[in-house]
C-alpha positions in Angstrom: -9.7 -65.3 33.2 -12.4 -62.4 33.0 -10.3 -60.7 30.3 -10.1 -64.1 28.3 -13.9 -64.6 28.7 -14.4 -61.0 27.1 -12.4 -61.7 24.3 -13.7 -65.0 23.7 -17.1 -63.3 23.4 -15.6 -60.9 20.8 -14.2 -63.7 18.7 -16.2 -66.9 19.5 -15.2 -68.7 16.2 -11.4 -68.2 16.7 -8.7 -69.7 18.7 -7.6 -67.2 21.5 -3.6 -66.7 21.4 -3.9 -64.9 24.9 -0.4 -63.2 25.6 0.7 -64.0 29.3 4.6 -62.7 29.5 6.8 -64.5 26.9 4.0 -67.1 26.0 0.7 -67.2 24.1 -1.7 -69.4 26.2 -4.7 -71.1 25.3 -7.7 -72.1 27.5 -10.6 -74.5 27.6 -11.7 -75.9 24.4 -9.2 -73.7 22.4 -6.5 -75.6 24.4 -7.7 -78.9 23.6 -8.2 -78.2 20.0 -4.7 -76.6 19.6 -3.0 -79.2 21.8 -4.2 -81.9 19.3 -3.5 -80.0 16.0 0.0 -79.0 17.3 0.8 -82.0 19.0 1.8 -80.1 22.2 1.4 -81.1 25.9 -2.2 -80.1 27.3 -2.0 -78.9 31.1 -4.4 -77.4 33.5 -4.2 -74.2 35.4 -6.7 -72.8 38.0 -10.4 -74.0 38.2 -13.5 -72.7 36.6 -16.9 -73.9 37.8 -15.2 -76.3 40.1 -13.3 -78.0 37.4 -9.7 -77.6 36.2 -9.0 -75.2 33.3 -7.5 -76.9 30.3 -4.5 -75.0 29.2 -1.7 -75.1 26.7 0.8 -72.6 25.1 3.4 -71.7 22.6 6.5 -69.2 23.1 5.9 -65.7 21.7 9.1 -65.6 19.7 8.2 -68.9 18.0 4.5 -68.3 17.3 4.5 -68.2 13.6 5.4 -71.8 13.3 2.5 -72.8 15.3 0.3 -70.2 13.6 1.2 -71.6 10.0 0.1 -75.1 11.2 -3.2 -73.9 12.7 -4.0 -71.8 9.5 -3.1 -74.7 7.3 -5.6 -76.7 9.4 -8.4 -74.3 8.7 -8.4 -72.8 12.1 -8.9 -68.9 12.8 -6.8 -67.5 15.3 -7.3 -64.2 17.4 -4.2 -62.6 18.9 -4.7 -61.0 22.2 -1.8 -58.8 23.2 -0.8 -57.0 26.5 -1.6 -53.3 26.0 0.6 -52.4 28.8 4.3 -52.4 29.7 4.4 -54.8 32.7 7.5 -52.7 34.0 6.1 -49.4 33.8 2.6 -50.4 35.2 1.4 -49.2 38.5 -1.1 -50.9 40.7 -2.3 -54.4 41.2 -4.9 -54.7 38.4 -4.4 -57.1 35.6 -2.5 -55.9 32.7 -4.9 -54.8 30.0 -5.2 -56.9 27.0 -7.2 -56.8 23.8 -7.6 -58.4 20.6 -5.4 -56.9 18.0 -5.7 -59.0 15.1 -7.8 -62.2 13.7 -5.6 -64.3 11.7 -7.6 -66.1 9.1 -6.4 -67.8 5.6 -7.3 -65.1 3.7 -5.8 -62.3 5.5 -2.5 -63.5 6.5 0.6 -61.4 5.3 3.5 -63.1 7.3 6.1 -64.7 4.9 6.2 -67.7 6.8 2.7 -68.4 6.5 2.3 -67.5 2.8 3.1 -69.8 -0.1 5.6 -67.7 -2.1 4.7 -68.7 -5.7 0.8 -68.6 -5.3 -1.7 -66.0 -4.9 -3.5 -65.9 -1.5 -7.0 -64.9 -2.1 -10.1 -63.8 -0.1 -13.3 -64.1 -2.0 -16.5 -62.4 -1.1 -19.8 -63.5 -2.7 -23.4 -61.9 -2.5 -26.5 -62.5 -4.2 -27.5 -59.8 -7.0 -30.5 -59.4 -9.0 -29.4 -61.4 -12.1 -27.2 -63.8 -10.0 -24.2 -63.1 -8.1 -21.7 -60.4 -7.2 -17.8 -61.4 -6.4 -14.9 -59.9 -5.5 -11.4 -61.4 -4.6 -8.6 -59.8 -2.6 -5.0 -60.7 -1.9 -4.2 -58.9 1.1 -0.5 -59.8 0.8 -0.2 -57.9 -2.5 -3.0 -55.4 -2.7 -4.9 -57.2 -5.7 -8.5 -56.3 -5.8 -11.0 -57.4 -8.6 -14.5 -58.0 -8.9 -17.1 -59.5 -11.4 -20.8 -60.3 -11.8 -21.8 -63.9 -12.8 -24.5 -66.3 -12.7 -24.7 -69.1 -10.3 -23.9 -71.7 -13.0 -20.6 -70.1 -13.6 -19.7 -70.0 -9.9 -17.7 -73.4 -10.0 -15.6 -72.4 -12.8 -14.7 -69.1 -11.2 -13.7 -70.9 -7.8 -11.7 -73.3 -9.8 -9.7 -70.4 -11.7 -9.2 -68.3 -8.5 -8.6 -71.2 -5.8 -9.4 -68.8 -2.9 -8.3 -70.0 0.5 -11.2 -68.3 2.3 -14.8 -67.6 1.0 -17.2 -65.1 2.4 -20.6 -66.3 1.2 -24.4 -66.7 2.2 -25.1 -70.0 3.8 -27.8 -70.5 0.9 -25.0 -70.5 -1.5 -23.6 -73.9 -2.7 -20.0 -73.7 -2.8 -19.3 -77.1 -3.9 -15.8 -78.4 -3.5 -15.0 -75.1 -1.8 -17.3 -75.3 1.0 -14.5 -76.4 3.6 -13.0 -72.7 2.9 -16.3 -70.9 3.9 -15.8 -68.3 6.9 -18.7 -67.4 9.3 -21.2 -65.4 7.4 -21.1 -61.6 7.1 -24.2 -59.5 6.9 -23.7 -57.5 3.8 -24.7 -53.8 3.5 -27.1 -52.1 1.0 -25.7 -51.1 -2.4 -25.8 -47.3 -1.8 -23.9 -47.8 1.5 -21.4 -50.2 -0.2 -20.7 -47.8 -2.9 -20.2 -44.9 -0.5 -18.0 -46.8 1.8 -15.7 -48.0 -1.1 -15.5 -44.5 -2.5 -14.4 -43.2 1.1 -11.8 -46.1 1.4 -10.2 -45.1 -1.9 -10.6 -41.4 -1.6 -12.8 -40.8 -4.4 -16.2 -39.2 -4.8 -17.8 -42.0 -6.5 -17.0 -45.7 -7.1 -17.6 -45.0 -10.9 -14.1 -43.4 -11.1 -12.9 -47.1 -11.2 -15.2 -48.5 -13.7 -18.7 -49.7 -14.0 -19.8 -52.1 -11.1 -23.0 -53.8 -10.6 -24.8 -53.6 -7.2 -23.6 -57.0 -6.6 -19.9 -56.5 -7.2 -20.2 -53.1 -5.1 -21.6 -55.0 -2.1 -19.2 -57.8 -2.4 -16.2 -55.6 -2.6 -17.4 -53.7 0.4 -17.9 -56.8 2.4 -14.4 -57.9 1.6 -13.0 -54.6 2.9 -15.0 -54.6 5.9 -14.0 -58.1 6.6 -10.3 -57.3 6.4 -10.8 -54.2 8.5 -12.5 -56.5 11.4 -9.7 -58.8 11.3 -7.0 -56.0 11.7 -8.7 -54.2 14.3 -9.6 -51.5 12.2 -6.4 -51.1 10.0 -6.5 -51.6 6.2 -3.5 -52.8 4.2 -2.6 -50.9 0.9 -5.1 -52.2 -1.7 -5.2 -51.6 -5.3 -8.2 -49.8 -6.6 -11.0 -52.4 -7.5 -11.1 -53.4 -11.0 -14.2 -54.7 -12.6 -12.9 -57.7 -14.5 -16.3 -59.4 -15.9 -16.3 -62.7 -17.7 -15.5 -61.4 -21.1 -11.9 -61.7 -22.3 -10.8 -64.9 -20.7 -11.1 -68.5 -21.9 -13.9 -70.1 -19.9 -13.1 -73.7 -18.4 -15.5 -75.3 -15.9 -14.2 -77.0 -12.7 -14.3 -80.4 -14.4 -12.0 -79.0 -17.2 -9.5 -77.6 -14.8 -9.4 -81.0 -12.7 -9.0 -83.1 -16.0 -6.0 -80.7 -17.3 -4.3 -80.4 -14.0 -3.1 -77.0 -14.7 -1.8 -75.9 -11.2 -2.7 -79.0 -9.2 -3.2 -82.6 -9.8 -6.3 -84.7 -9.0 -4.7 -85.7 -5.8 -3.7 -82.3 -4.7 -0.2 -82.3 -5.8 1.7 -79.7 -7.6 4.7 -81.7 -9.2 3.4 -83.0 -12.4 1.3 -80.2 -13.5 1.2 -77.8 -16.6 2.5 -75.0 -14.1 5.4 -77.0 -13.0 6.2 -78.1 -16.5 6.6 -74.5 -17.9 7.7 -72.5 -14.9 11.0 -70.9 -15.3 10.4 -68.0 -13.3 13.2 -66.6 -10.8 11.1 -64.5 -8.3 7.9 -65.3 -6.3 6.0 -62.5 -7.9 7.0 -63.9 -11.4 5.7 -67.2 -10.4 2.2 -65.8 -8.9 2.0 -64.0 -12.4 2.7 -67.1 -14.5 0.2 -69.1 -12.4 -2.4 -66.3 -13.1 -1.7 -66.5 -16.9 -2.4 -70.1 -16.9 -5.3 -70.2 -14.7 -7.2 -67.4 -16.9 -5.8 -67.5 -20.6 -7.1 -64.5 -22.8 -9.4 -64.6 -25.7 -8.2 -61.0 -26.8 -5.8 -61.9 -29.9 -4.1 -58.3 -29.5 -3.4 -58.9 -25.8 -2.0 -62.4 -26.5 0.1 -60.9 -29.2 1.4 -58.6 -26.9 2.7 -61.0 -24.4 4.2 -63.0 -27.3 6.1 -60.0 -28.7 7.5 -59.5 -25.3 9.1 -62.9 -24.9 10.1 -62.9 -28.6 12.0 -59.8 -28.0 13.8 -61.7 -25.2 14.5 -64.8 -27.4 15.9 -62.2 -30.1 18.1 -60.3 -27.4 19.9 -63.2 -25.6 22.8 -60.9 -24.1 20.3 -58.5 -22.6 17.8 -61.3 -21.4 20.9 -63.1 -19.6 21.7 -59.7 -18.0 18.0 -59.4 -17.0 17.9 -62.9 -15.5 20.8 -61.9 -13.3 19.2 -59.1 -11.9 15.9 -60.7 -11.3 17.5 -63.5 -9.3 18.1 -60.7 -6.8 14.5 -59.2 -6.7 12.7 -59.9 -3.5 9.1 -60.0 -2.8 8.2 -56.1 -2.9 4.5 -56.4 -3.1 4.1 -58.6 0.0 6.7 -56.6 2.0 4.6 -53.4 1.1 1.7 -54.9 2.2 3.3 -55.7 5.8 4.4 -52.4 5.9 1.2 -50.7 5.3 -0.3 -52.8 8.2 2.6 -51.6 10.5 3.7 -55.2 10.6 6.7 -54.6 8.7 10.4 -55.5 9.6 13.6 -54.1 8.8 13.8 -56.8 6.2 10.9 -55.4 4.4 12.3 -52.2 4.1 15.6 -53.8 2.7 13.2 -55.8 0.3 12.0 -52.5 -1.0 15.5 -51.0 -1.3 16.7 -54.1 -3.3 13.8 -54.2 -5.3 14.0 -50.9 -6.4 17.8 -51.1 -7.3 17.2 -54.1 -9.1 14.4 -52.4 -11.0 16.8 -49.6 -11.9 19.2 -52.1 -13.4 16.4 -53.7 -15.3 15.3 -50.4 -16.7 18.8 -49.8 -18.0 18.6 -53.2 -19.9 15.6 -52.4 -21.7 16.9 -49.9 -24.2 15.9 -49.2 -27.8 12.7 -49.9 -29.6 10.8 -52.3 -27.5 7.4 -54.3 -27.9 4.5 -52.5 -26.3 4.2 -54.7 -23.2 7.9 -54.3 -22.4 7.9 -50.6 -22.9 5.0 -50.4 -20.5 6.8 -52.3 -17.7 9.8 -50.1 -18.5 7.9 -46.9 -17.8 6.2 -48.3 -14.6 9.9 -48.5 -13.1 10.5 -45.1 -11.1 13.2 -43.0 -12.4 13.9 -41.2 -9.2 16.5 -43.1 -7.0 16.0 -40.7 -3.8 13.9 -43.4 -1.6 16.5 -46.2 -2.7 19.5 -44.0 -1.8 18.0 -43.0 1.6 17.2 -46.8 2.4 20.5 -47.5 1.3 22.1 -45.0 3.9 19.6 -45.8 6.7 19.8 -49.5 6.8 22.5 -51.6 8.2 24.1 -54.6 6.4 22.7 -56.9 7.5 19.9 -55.8 9.3 18.1 -58.0 12.1 15.0 -60.1 11.5 13.1 -58.0 14.0 13.3 -54.3 14.9 13.2 -55.3 18.7 16.5 -56.9 18.2 18.3 -53.5 17.6 20.9 -52.5 14.9 18.7 -52.0 12.0 19.6 -48.6 11.3 23.2 -47.8 10.2 25.7 -46.0 12.3 26.2 -42.4 11.1 22.7 -42.0 9.7 21.0 -40.3 12.8 23.2 -38.5 15.5 21.0 -38.7 18.4 20.7 -42.5 18.0 24.4 -42.9 17.6 24.8 -40.8 20.9 22.3 -43.1 22.8 24.2 -46.1 21.5 27.5 -44.7 22.4 26.5 -44.6 26.0 24.8 -48.0 25.8 27.6 -49.7 24.1 30.5 -48.3 26.1 29.0 -49.4 29.2 30.8 -52.5 29.0 34.2 -50.7 29.1 32.9 -48.5 32.0 31.8 -51.6 33.8 34.9 -53.5 33.4 37.0 -50.3 34.7 34.5 -49.9 37.7 34.9 -53.7 38.6 38.8 -53.0 38.5 38.4 -50.0 41.0 36.0 -51.7 43.4 38.3 -54.8 43.6 41.0 -52.5 44.7 39.0 -50.1 46.9 37.4 -53.2 48.8 40.4 -55.4 48.5 38.4 -58.2 47.0 40.0 -59.5 43.6 37.3 -62.0 42.9 34.1 -59.6 43.0 32.3 -59.2 39.8 30.0 -56.4 38.6 27.0 -58.3 36.7 23.7 -57.6 35.4 20.6 -58.8 37.2 17.1 -58.8 35.4 15.5 -57.3 38.4 18.2 -55.9 40.5 20.2 -54.2 37.7 23.8 -53.7 38.0 25.2 -55.6 41.1 28.3 -56.6 42.9 28.6 -60.2 43.2 30.9 -61.6 45.8 31.8 -65.2 46.9 31.0 -66.5 50.6 34.7 -65.9 51.9 34.5 -61.9 51.3 30.6 -61.5 52.2 31.7 -60.5 55.9 34.6 -58.3 54.6 32.3 -56.4 52.5 29.7 -56.1 54.9 32.1 -53.7 56.8 31.9 -50.9 54.1 29.1 -48.6 54.8 28.8 -47.6 51.2 27.8 -50.9 50.2 24.2 -52.2 50.6 23.4 -56.0 50.8 20.5 -56.8 48.1 20.5 -60.6 48.0 22.1 -63.4 49.7 23.1 -66.6 47.9 24.1 -70.1 48.8 27.8 -69.5 47.6 27.9 -65.7 48.1 26.0 -62.4 48.1 25.0 -59.3 46.1 25.6 -55.9 46.7 25.0 -52.4 45.4 26.3 -48.9 45.6 24.9 -45.6 44.9 27.7 -45.0 42.3 26.6 -48.3 40.7 22.7 -47.6 41.0 23.3 -44.4 39.3 25.5 -45.9 36.5 22.7 -48.6 36.1 19.9 -45.9 35.5 22.0 -44.0 33.0 22.6 -47.2 31.0 19.1 -48.5 30.9 17.9 -44.9 30.0 20.5 -44.9 27.2 19.3 -48.3 26.0 15.7 -47.3 26.1 16.4 -44.1 24.3 18.3 -45.9 21.8 15.4 -48.2 21.3 12.9 -45.4 21.1 14.9 -43.5 18.6 15.6 -46.3 16.3 11.6 -46.9 16.2 11.3 -43.2 15.3 13.8 -43.5 12.5 12.3 -46.8 11.2 8.7 -45.2 11.2 10.1 -42.4 9.3 11.5 -44.7 6.6 8.4 -46.7 6.5 6.4 -43.2 6.0 8.7 -42.6 3.1 8.0 -46.0 1.6 4.3 -45.7 1.9 4.1 -42.2 0.6 5.2 -43.9 -2.7 3.0 -47.2 -2.4 1.2 -47.0 -5.6 4.4 -46.4 -7.4 6.3 -49.2 -5.8 3.3 -51.4 -6.3 3.3 -50.7 -10.0 7.2 -51.5 -10.0 6.6 -54.7 -8.3 4.2 -55.7 -11.1 6.6 -54.7 -13.6 9.5 -56.8 -12.4 6.9 -59.7 -12.1 6.0 -59.1 -15.7 9.5 -59.3 -16.9 10.1 -62.4 -14.9 7.1 -64.1 -16.4 8.2 -62.9 -19.9 11.8 -64.2 -19.6 10.3 -67.6 -18.3 8.5 -68.0 -21.5 11.7 -67.1 -23.4 13.5 -69.9 -21.7 11.1 -72.3 -23.2 11.3 -70.8 -26.7 15.2 -70.6 -26.7 15.3 -74.2 -26.4 14.5 -74.5 -30.2 11.9 -77.1 -29.2 9.1 -74.8 -28.4 7.4 -72.6 -31.2 5.3 -69.3 -31.2 1.8 -70.2 -32.2 -0.1 -68.4 -34.8 -3.4 -67.0 -33.4 -6.3 -66.2 -35.7 -10.1 -65.3 -35.5 -11.2 -68.4 -37.7 -11.8 -71.7 -36.3 -8.4 -73.4 -37.4 -6.4 -75.8 -35.4 -3.3 -77.4 -36.7 -0.3 -78.6 -34.7 2.4 -80.2 -36.2 4.6 -82.6 -33.9 3.1 -81.5 -31.0 4.1 -82.9 -27.5 2.4 -83.2 -24.1 4.5 -80.7 -21.9 4.0 -82.6 -18.6 4.6 -85.9 -19.8 7.6 -84.8 -22.0 8.9 -83.3 -18.9 8.4 -86.3 -16.8 9.9 -88.5 -19.4 12.9 -86.3 -20.0 15.5 -88.4 -18.0 14.8 -91.7 -19.6 12.7 -91.8 -22.8 11.7 -89.5 -25.7 8.3 -88.4 -26.4 6.6 -89.3 -29.4 5.2 -86.2 -31.1 2.0 -86.0 -33.0 -0.1 -84.1 -35.6 -3.6 -82.7 -35.0 -5.6 -81.0 -37.5 -9.1 -79.8 -36.7 -9.5 -77.5 -39.6 -13.2 -76.5 -40.5 -13.5 -79.3 -43.1 -12.4 -82.0 -40.6 -13.3 -80.3 -37.3 -14.2 -83.6 -35.5 -11.5 -86.3 -34.9 -12.9 -89.7 -33.8 -9.9 -91.4 -32.0 -10.0 -94.9 -31.5 -7.4 -97.4 -30.2 -6.6 -99.5 -27.1 -5.8 -98.4 -23.6 -2.2 -97.7 -22.9 -2.0 -96.5 -26.4 -1.8 -92.7 -25.4 -5.5 -91.4 -26.2 -5.9 -89.5 -23.1 -2.3 -88.1 -23.5 -3.2 -86.9 -27.0 -6.6 -85.5 -25.8 -5.2 -83.4 -22.8 -2.0 -82.4 -25.0 -4.2 -80.6 -27.4 -6.4 -79.0 -24.8 -3.3 -77.9 -22.9 -2.1 -76.2 -26.3 -5.1 -73.9 -26.1 -4.3 -73.0 -22.5 -0.6 -72.2 -23.3 -1.3 -70.4 -26.7 -4.1 -68.0 -25.1 -2.0 -67.5 -22.0 0.5 -65.9 -24.5 3.4 -68.6 -24.0 5.1 -70.9 -26.5 4.2 -74.6 -27.5 6.2 -77.7 -27.6 5.5 -78.4 -31.4 7.1 -77.6 -34.9 4.3 -75.1 -35.9 1.0 -74.3 -34.5 -2.0 -72.3 -36.2 -4.9 -71.9 -33.6 -8.1 -70.1 -34.1 -9.0 -68.4 -30.7 -11.1 -70.7 -28.4 -13.8 -69.1 -26.2 -14.7 -72.2 -24.1 -12.6 -75.3 -23.4 -14.0 -78.5 -22.4 -12.1 -81.4 -21.1 -13.6 -84.8 -20.2 -10.8 -87.3 -19.7 -10.5 -89.8 -17.1 -13.5 -91.3 -14.9 -13.9 -90.4 -11.5 -17.1 -90.6 -9.0 -18.4 -88.3 -6.5 -19.6 -90.7 -3.8 -20.0 -88.0 -1.2 -22.9 -86.5 -3.2 -24.3 -89.8 -4.2 -23.0 -89.8 -7.8 -21.6 -92.7 -9.6 -18.9 -92.5 -12.1 -21.5 -92.8 -14.9 -23.6 -89.8 -13.4 -20.8 -87.6 -13.3 -19.8 -88.4 -16.7 -23.4 -87.7 -17.9 -23.5 -84.5 -15.8 -20.4 -83.2 -17.4 -21.5 -84.3 -20.9 -24.7 -82.3 -20.2 -22.6 -79.2 -19.3 -20.8 -79.5 -22.7 -23.8 -79.8 -24.8 -25.4 -76.9 -22.9 -22.6 -74.5 -22.9 -20.3 -75.4 -26.0 -20.3 -73.1 -29.3 -18.9 -73.2 -32.6 -15.7 -71.4 -31.3 -15.1 -74.0 -28.6 -12.9 -76.8 -28.3 -14.1 -80.3 -26.7 -12.1 -83.1 -25.9 -13.8 -86.2 -24.6 -13.0 -89.6 -23.7 -15.1 -92.9 -23.4 -18.5 -91.3 -23.3 -21.0 -93.8 -22.6 -18.9 -96.0 -20.4 -20.5 -97.3 -17.2 -23.6 -98.5 -18.6 -24.9 -101.5 -21.0 -23.0 -101.8 -24.3 -26.1 -100.9 -26.5 -27.0 -97.8 -24.1 -23.3 -96.6 -24.1 -23.1 -96.9 -28.0 -26.3 -94.9 -28.3 -25.5 -92.1 -26.0 -21.7 -91.9 -27.6 -23.4 -91.8 -31.1 -26.0 -89.2 -30.2 -23.3 -87.0 -28.3 -21.1 -87.2 -31.5 -23.7 -86.0 -33.8 -24.7 -83.3 -31.5 -21.1 -82.1 -31.5 -20.8 -82.4 -35.2 -24.1 -81.0 -36.7 -25.7 -78.9 -34.0 -22.8 -77.3 -32.0 -20.3 -77.4 -34.8 -17.2 -77.0 -32.5 -13.7 -78.4 -33.0 -13.8 -81.8 -31.1 -11.6 -84.8 -30.5 -14.0 -87.6 -29.4 -12.1 -90.7 -28.2 -14.0 -94.0 -27.9 -13.7 -97.8 -27.7 -17.0 -98.0 -29.8 -15.5 -98.9 -33.2 -18.8 -98.9 -34.8 -19.0 -95.3 -34.5 -16.3 -94.9 -37.3 -19.1 -95.8 -39.8 -20.4 -92.3 -39.2 -17.8 -91.0 -41.3 -20.0 -91.5 -44.2 -22.9 -89.6 -42.7 -21.0 -86.9 -40.9 -18.8 -85.0 -43.6 -16.7 -83.2 -41.2 -15.8 -86.2 -39.1 -12.3 -87.7 -39.7 -11.4 -91.2 -38.1 -8.1 -91.7 -36.4 -6.6 -94.4 -34.5 -3.8 -94.9 -32.3 -1.1 -97.3 -34.1 -0.3 -100.7 -32.6 1.7 -103.5 -33.9 1.6 -107.2 -32.7 4.9 -108.7 -32.7 5.5 -112.5 -31.3 2.1 -112.7 -29.6 2.6 -109.4 -27.8 1.2 -106.0 -28.4 3.5 -102.8 -29.1 2.1 -99.4 -28.5 3.8 -96.9 -31.0 1.9 -93.8 -29.4 1.4 -92.5 -32.9 -2.0 -91.0 -34.4 -2.9 -92.3 -37.9 -5.9 -91.9 -40.1 -8.2 -94.8 -39.9 -10.2 -97.0 -37.3 -9.0 -99.4 -35.0 -10.1 -102.8 -35.7 -10.0 -104.1 -32.1 -9.2 -103.0 -28.7 -6.5 -105.1 -27.6 -8.0 -105.3 -24.1 -6.8 -108.8 -23.3 -3.3 -107.9 -24.0 -3.4 -104.7 -21.9 -4.9 -107.1 -19.0 -1.8 -109.4 -19.5 0.5 -106.3 -19.3 -1.1 -105.3 -16.1 -0.3 -108.7 -14.5 -3.6 -110.5 -14.8 -3.1 -114.2 -14.0 -2.2 -116.0 -17.1 -5.0 -118.4 -16.5 -7.5 -115.7 -16.7 -5.9 -114.2 -19.8 -6.1 -117.2 -21.6 -9.9 -117.7 -20.7 -10.6 -114.2 -21.8 -8.8 -114.7 -25.0 -10.9 -117.9 -25.8 -14.0 -116.2 -24.8 -13.3 -113.2 -27.0 -12.5 -115.4 -30.0 -15.8 -117.3 -29.5 -17.9 -114.2 -29.5 -16.2 -113.0 -32.4 -17.0 -116.2 -34.2 -20.7 -116.0 -33.1 -21.3 -112.2 -33.5 -20.6 -111.4 -30.0 -23.4 -111.3 -27.2 -25.1 -108.5 -29.1 -24.7 -110.2 -32.3 -26.2 -113.3 -33.9 -26.5 -115.3 -30.7 -29.3 -114.2 -28.7 -28.1 -116.1 -25.7 -24.8 -116.7 -23.9 -25.7 -120.3 -23.6 -25.7 -120.5 -27.5 -22.0 -120.4 -27.3 -20.3 -123.7 -26.6 -17.6 -122.1 -24.4 -20.1 -120.6 -22.1 -21.7 -124.2 -21.8 -18.3 -125.4 -20.4 -18.4 -123.0 -17.6 -21.9 -123.6 -16.7 -22.1 -127.4 -16.9 -18.8 -128.5 -15.9 -15.6 -127.6 -14.2 -12.9 -125.7 -15.7 -10.5 -128.1 -18.0 -7.0 -128.7 -16.2 -4.3 -126.6 -17.8 -2.2 -128.2 -20.3 0.9 -130.2 -19.4 4.2 -128.3 -18.8 6.5 -129.3 -21.7 9.6 -127.8 -20.1 9.4 -129.8 -16.9 12.4 -131.7 -17.7 14.6 -128.7 -18.1 13.3 -127.6 -14.6 14.1 -130.7 -13.0 17.8 -130.7 -14.5 18.2 -127.3 -13.4 17.2 -128.2 -9.8 19.7 -130.9 -10.0 22.6 -128.8 -10.7 25.0 -127.4 -7.9 27.4 -125.0 -9.7 29.4 -124.3 -6.6 30.5 -127.9 -6.6 31.1 -128.4 -10.4 34.5 -128.4 -12.5 34.7 -126.6 -15.6 34.2 -129.8 -17.6 31.1 -130.8 -15.5 29.6 -127.4 -16.1 30.1 -127.4 -19.9 28.5 -131.2 -20.0 25.5 -129.8 -17.9 25.1 -127.0 -20.3 25.1 -129.2 -23.5 22.5 -131.5 -21.7 20.3 -128.5 -20.9 20.5 -127.5 -24.7 19.4 -130.8 -25.8 16.5 -130.9 -23.2 15.2 -127.3 -24.6 15.5 -128.4 -28.1 13.3 -131.7 -27.2 10.6 -129.5 -25.5 10.4 -127.0 -28.3 9.8 -129.9 -30.8 7.2 -131.3 -28.7 5.5 -127.8 -28.4 5.3 -127.5 -32.1 
């Protein structure tokens, strides 16, 4: 327990996985927290300060299962290992134990703890003179990037990167990401940070990698130091830090990302997202890269065109692309295997991943022949041409390899002669033991004796009770242990054999470790080349994924310009269309925000598809500037620098903000940040307050977007009065969602047409939603009366001026009209079909027909 207290003082914020034999044990408050989180039994062992010590534990061999659950619950876990071999230890002092690693959400590398298709980012933030410095690292792949930003830009960066762990000053508000904050780390000075980073990456100056602000350098050094501290001084293979800056990327604030549901839905799911709708990748690394493209679309038209050219080549080369896809299906996650190997945490399967990844890359390089687009040519050149490493791994590794090196058999027979010799002695022991057992049975005259291996005694002779006295008569036999049903003996000959076999097994294990370490060193010597190869294969996967969409014939390559054009013909919402694919067709729509009609005023009822249309066109910007095809017939888009989407109401009660306050806050952000090259899609500005207030706010915002900001805008509203602004705002074009009324019901056509809606059809939507018929009828009569009198805001200054309101205030609600179809219901209740002859059934049918006709006449 003294060791436990010392380790706990070293890592007070982490649960201690304290190694004791074959278990990781937890004590005190750690045990109580873990038992609750893992749903395992809580027991007690020993006492401290006169009270029992709470304790629980998990098996060492299954620890990753429990670690995954704890990490997902937000715990940090410190691994305390035994630093001595219990069998080789002398003396009676406790086995030496030390913290060898601290597992946190942002520093995990185990395959079972990671989500294959998503980056696992650790972010560090620090104050700078002009704002903030930020750095983010993916320990599992080596990604390392930095940027400088203002505090107002932080929510957008957090929303784009979605870090699983954040190192930040306590004074910095992380908003929705506060739950991912780790214990505060003291940053170093800029000079020390730059020097430490330069030493880490073996260069004289950090400037060799680009221009970094002081804040970026301090944040990057803070991230590196934190990773070192969690790995007990070790550092995984990290790529050189790259200063990314905020330029070159489409800017989207947190509200826009939440509205568009690019990678996750508002409830945290991943099924009905843009990423899920367009993902056709075949590898985990390809999925991560595609997610990065969607989370950070580009604004550089040349870079976007490069991605388009790459997947266009795949579309134009279907045979080569099919062969490439077959190869990609065999590509393992090389980048994450490389990271584990660099931390001395790799397994034989990680070496197999490197071997198989290289072989797949060689095959991919053979397919990419002839003239290639620049991006594919770069990917082709990143694939190594030297197969020496792959060949050595192929000769060295067994097939299949075990999951752990400790299980043995990772190295192929014939690769290392010394290892083979040790294995031969170890493995032939079975035949030697069998022969010796037969010799002993004949020598001692006991046919039933057996030679067995005991964990503490080694190889022993085990005999039944009836033979024990007879064996005691042989002086060369030594009794080692009595049993209820027999006894165990040993001989000098057996002891010597046991020693030789044990030494051979130990030597084989040690030699296999040496060979494995030699192979790992060979891999790490080419770590940069292997990382570049892994990136190239991920790029090829993301490229073929885009080509899969385009090959369907219903997705198109958009034309991107530096003007403010925006024309979509027959566009379809990618997520909604994917969800409807099995049971309905999506109704395509046109969208034209050309400079002479850059503001679209969209009216129409709820349920008609306004929100779908708004999000659809915003998602087109994300897809197009990510370099991907669009679900449309044709598309011409001017590059958008900032995208704003305010669609769907929500509140933030935890921060004391109502739905209307959230809406106004987000509207203010749009008005302050949008510019002429932005795209703004907003829905129902002004709801949540009085009609006059709401109309005035919507009117003023629409004028500002049209005349002051001059950006491309889709403005959806229920305030039909705004359509009158078309005469005053020359770039505004009214549109509406087409609706038809048929036999007293409303039919939503989901089509966008020029013009303005004359009504909102709210009563009809209420009826569709299942509002009781009596309430619907009352609402319809109230609406008719208000329309007749000019509405509560029109000619009638008081609700009491409307006769129908006097009814509700002065007398009870009138009884409902009589049920004309009561005779039909009564007749039906009298019929018992099971007891009727065919003639009786026919007569009943004619009678019912006569009753229905009479009711219909009465109704008319």
